[in-house]
C-alpha positions in Angstrom: 104.5 86.3 70.1 104.1 90.0 69.5 102.9 92.2 72.3 100.0 93.4 70.2 98.2 90.1 70.3 96.5 90.4 73.7 92.7 90.0 73.8 91.1 91.5 76.8 87.9 89.6 77.9 87.3 91.7 81.0 87.1 95.3 79.9 84.3 97.6 81.0 82.4 100.4 79.2 80.9 103.1 81.3 78.9 105.3 78.9 78.0 108.8 80.0 74.3 108.0 79.8 74.8 104.9 82.0 76.7 106.9 84.7 74.0 109.5 84.6 71.3 106.8 85.0 73.1 105.4 88.1 73.7 108.8 89.7 70.1 109.8 89.2 69.3 106.8 91.4 71.9 107.8 94.0 74.5 105.3 92.8 77.9 106.8 92.3 80.1 103.7 92.9 80.3 100.0 91.9 80.7 97.9 95.1 82.7 100.8 96.6 84.7 101.6 93.5 83.9 105.2 92.3 82.4 105.2 88.8 85.4 106.1 86.5 85.4 108.6 83.7 85.4 106.6 80.5 85.3 107.0 76.8 86.2 104.7 74.0 89.3 106.8 73.4 90.4 106.3 77.0 90.2 102.5 76.4 92.1 102.8 73.1 94.9 104.7 74.8 95.5 102.0 77.5 95.1 99.3 75.0 97.8 100.8 72.8 100.1 101.3 75.8 99.8 97.7 77.0 99.6 95.8 73.8 95.9 94.9 73.8 94.7 94.4 70.3 91.0 93.8 71.1 88.8 94.3 74.1 85.4 92.8 74.8 83.3 95.5 76.5 80.8 94.8 79.3 78.7 96.7 81.8 79.9 96.0 85.4 78.2 95.8 88.7 75.6 97.1 89.6 74.1 96.3 86.2 70.8 97.9 85.1 68.2 96.9 87.7 67.4 99.4 90.5 64.0 98.2 91.5 62.1 99.1 88.2 62.0 96.2 85.7 60.8 98.4 82.9 63.6 100.9 83.4 66.1 98.1 83.6 64.9 96.7 80.2 65.2 100.1 78.6 68.6 100.8 80.0 69.9 97.3 78.9 68.7 98.0 75.4 70.5 101.4 75.3 73.7 99.8 76.6 73.5 97.1 73.9 72.8 99.5 71.1 75.8 101.6 72.3 78.0 98.5 72.4 76.9 97.5 68.9 77.9 101.0 67.7 81.3 100.7 69.1 81.8 97.2 67.7 80.7 98.3 64.3 82.9 101.4 64.4 86.1 99.6 65.3 87.4 96.0 64.9 89.3 96.5 68.2 86.0 96.3 70.2 83.6 93.4 70.8 81.0 93.4 73.5 78.9 91.3 75.8 75.3 92.2 75.9 73.7 93.6 79.1 70.7 91.7 80.3 68.1 92.7 82.9 68.0 89.7 85.2 64.6 90.4 86.7 61.8 89.3 84.3 62.8 86.1 82.4 60.8 87.0 79.3 62.7 90.3 79.0 66.1 88.6 79.5 65.4 86.0 76.8 64.1 88.6 74.4 67.0 91.0 74.9 69.5 88.1 74.5 68.0 87.2 71.2 67.8 90.8 70.0 71.4 91.6 71.1 72.9 88.5 69.5 70.8 88.4 66.3 70.4 92.1 65.5 73.1 94.0 67.4 76.0 91.6 66.9 76.8 90.9 70.6 79.6 88.4 71.1 78.0 87.0 74.2 76.1 88.0 77.3 77.2 89.5 80.7 75.4 88.0 83.7 75.8 89.2 87.2 76.4 86.5 89.8 73.3 87.6 91.7 70.6 90.2 91.3 68.1 91.1 94.0 69.2 88.1 96.1 68.7 85.5 93.3 71.8 83.7 92.2 72.6 82.2 88.9 71.5 78.6 88.9 68.1 79.4 90.3 65.4 77.7 88.1 63.9 81.1 87.3 67.0 81.5 85.0 66.5 78.3 83.1 64.5 79.7 80.2 67.4 82.1 79.6 69.9 79.3 80.1 68.0 77.2 77.5 68.3 80.0 75.0 72.0 80.5 75.8 72.7 76.8 75.6 70.9 76.5 72.2 73.2 79.2 70.9 76.3 77.8 72.6 76.8 81.3 73.9 79.7 82.8 75.7 78.6 84.1 79.0 80.8 86.4 81.1 79.9 86.1 84.8 80.7 89.3 86.7 80.3 89.5 90.5 77.7 91.7 92.2 77.5 93.0 95.7 74.6 91.3 97.5 72.5 93.1 100.0 73.8 90.9 102.9 77.4 92.0 102.2 76.6 95.7 102.5 76.0 95.2 106.3 79.3 93.6 107.0 81.4 95.9 109.2 84.8 95.7 107.6 87.0 98.6 106.8 87.3 97.8 103.1 85.2 98.3 100.0 83.0 95.5 98.8 84.9 94.9 95.5 88.0 94.0 97.4 86.7 90.7 99.0 82.9 90.3 98.6 83.2 90.2 94.8 85.2 87.0 94.9 82.8 85.4 97.4 79.8 86.2 95.2 81.4 84.6 92.2 82.0 81.5 94.3 78.4 81.4 95.4 77.2 81.6 91.8 79.5 78.8 90.7 78.4 76.6 93.6 74.7 77.2 92.8 75.2 76.7 89.0 76.6 73.3 89.8 74.3 72.2 92.7 71.2 73.3 90.9 72.0 71.1 88.0 72.3 74.1 85.6 75.8 73.0 84.4 74.6 69.5 83.7 71.3 70.6 82.1 72.9 73.3 79.8 76.4 71.9 78.9 77.0 74.0 75.8 77.1 77.4 77.5 80.7 78.7 77.7 81.0 80.5 81.0 83.8 82.9 81.8 84.5 83.6 85.5 85.9 87.0 86.5 88.9 87.5 88.7 90.3 84.0 88.3 87.0 82.4 89.6 87.0 84.2 92.9 87.8 81.7 95.6 86.8 78.7 93.5 90.4 77.4 92.8 91.2 77.6 96.5 87.9 76.0 97.7 87.6 73.4 94.9 88.2 70.4 97.1 85.9 71.7 99.8 83.2 72.5 97.3 83.2 68.9 96.0 82.0 67.7 99.4 78.7 68.7 97.9 78.9 65.5 96.0 78.2 63.6 99.2 75.7 65.9 100.9 73.8 67.8 98.2 73.4 65.6 95.1 70.5 63.5 96.3 68.6 63.8 93.0 71.4 63.3 90.5 71.5 67.0 89.5 75.3 67.0 89.0 76.1 63.3 88.4 79.6 63.9 87.0 80.7 65.4 90.3 81.5 69.0 91.3 85.1 68.9 90.1 84.0 68.0 86.6 81.8 71.1 86.3 84.4 73.4 87.9 86.7 72.4 85.1 84.2 73.5 82.5 84.5 77.2 83.3 87.0 79.6 81.8 88.9 81.8 84.2 90.1 85.4 83.5 93.2 86.9 85.1 91.7 90.3 86.0 93.1 91.7 89.2 94.7 88.2 89.8 98.1 88.3 88.1 100.0 86.5 90.8 102.0 83.2 90.8 99.6 81.9 93.4 96.6 82.4 91.1 98.5 81.1 88.1 99.6 78.0 89.9 96.2 77.2 91.4 94.1 77.8 88.3 96.5 76.1 85.9 96.7 73.1 88.2 92.9 73.1 88.5 91.8 73.5 84.8 94.9 73.7 82.7 96.3 76.6 80.7 93.7 76.2 78.0 91.0 77.6 80.2 92.7 80.9 81.2 91.9 84.2 79.5 93.5 87.6 79.8 91.4 90.3 81.6 92.3 93.8 82.7 89.2 95.1 84.5 89.8 98.5 83.0 88.7 101.3 83.7 87.8 100.2 87.3 91.4 99.0 87.3 93.1 102.3 86.2 95.8 102.4 83.6 98.7 102.2 86.0 97.2 99.0 87.5 96.7 97.5 84.0 100.4 98.1 83.3 101.2 96.3 86.6 98.9 93.4 85.7 100.6 93.0 82.3 104.1 93.2 83.9 103.3 90.7 86.6 101.7 88.2 84.2 104.8 88.5 82.0 107.0 87.5 85.0 105.1 84.3 85.9 107.6 82.1 84.0 105.1 80.9 81.4 106.2 78.7 78.5 105.7 80.2 75.1 102.7 78.0 74.5 101.1 79.1 77.7 101.9 82.7 76.9 100.2 82.5 73.5 97.2 80.6 74.9 96.6 83.1 77.7 96.9 86.3 75.7 95.4 85.2 72.4 94.9 81.6 71.5 92.2 80.6 74.1 90.1 83.7 73.3 90.4 83.1 69.6 89.2 79.5 70.0 86.4 80.5 72.3 84.9 82.7 69.6 85.6 80.5 66.6 
């Protein structure tokens, strides 16, 4: 397999207007990570240097909602129009639509507009917004639309308000991100969302957070939570329906856990650039290459699984 066949499913765009919108609201970091300087050319440079042939762009945490639903809707539309321009201008970019997760009608309408008119390849959803986690019934009209389209949905963690008050000497993205992903996964299963909307293709960032490590423990919910038959196939069945990206997780421990849990066909390459700077992306690529993958696993991770996902 040539090095130029990597497809990056976890690659962020940080347009200047988006950074300006955040800073005007007093936000200059994403869960403790400073907002990076970014342009499409900056992405192209690291893609060329690390053998990434295509990157699917997305807006990261904290998304577009800062207390004003109207402003969130407008900022989401601007991000999606920008993503569409980049995709139209270069075959090396795809993009996941940004959705304001506050007013359901707006979320559904923007999903339809982004996919039907702006060519979005899927949708980015934050694990939680304003204390409401994916899986809550308020999201079901959106999930119904996504399920009808068999959409690809990239789930990116957010930093919940509760985590901001934890007195630990480390930024939120270092640990709290992986916990928020796990909370969202648990709620998607326990609420019956995964059973109700089986055709949505969910991608989990950062190797699924702590899901691979806690999978056995999470399935205890089969005995204590599922009183109404909301997840009749059992927790483990639904955990295996997610896709897991490798962003910031290129270790043999991750590879062994996730491959054992869901198999190599559910793993996708992700870099987390530019929040993971170029030197870190190089390290991710190097460490993944040293995992001792078979040629079939190598091709599936870097290219084959993503190609099949969007076919």
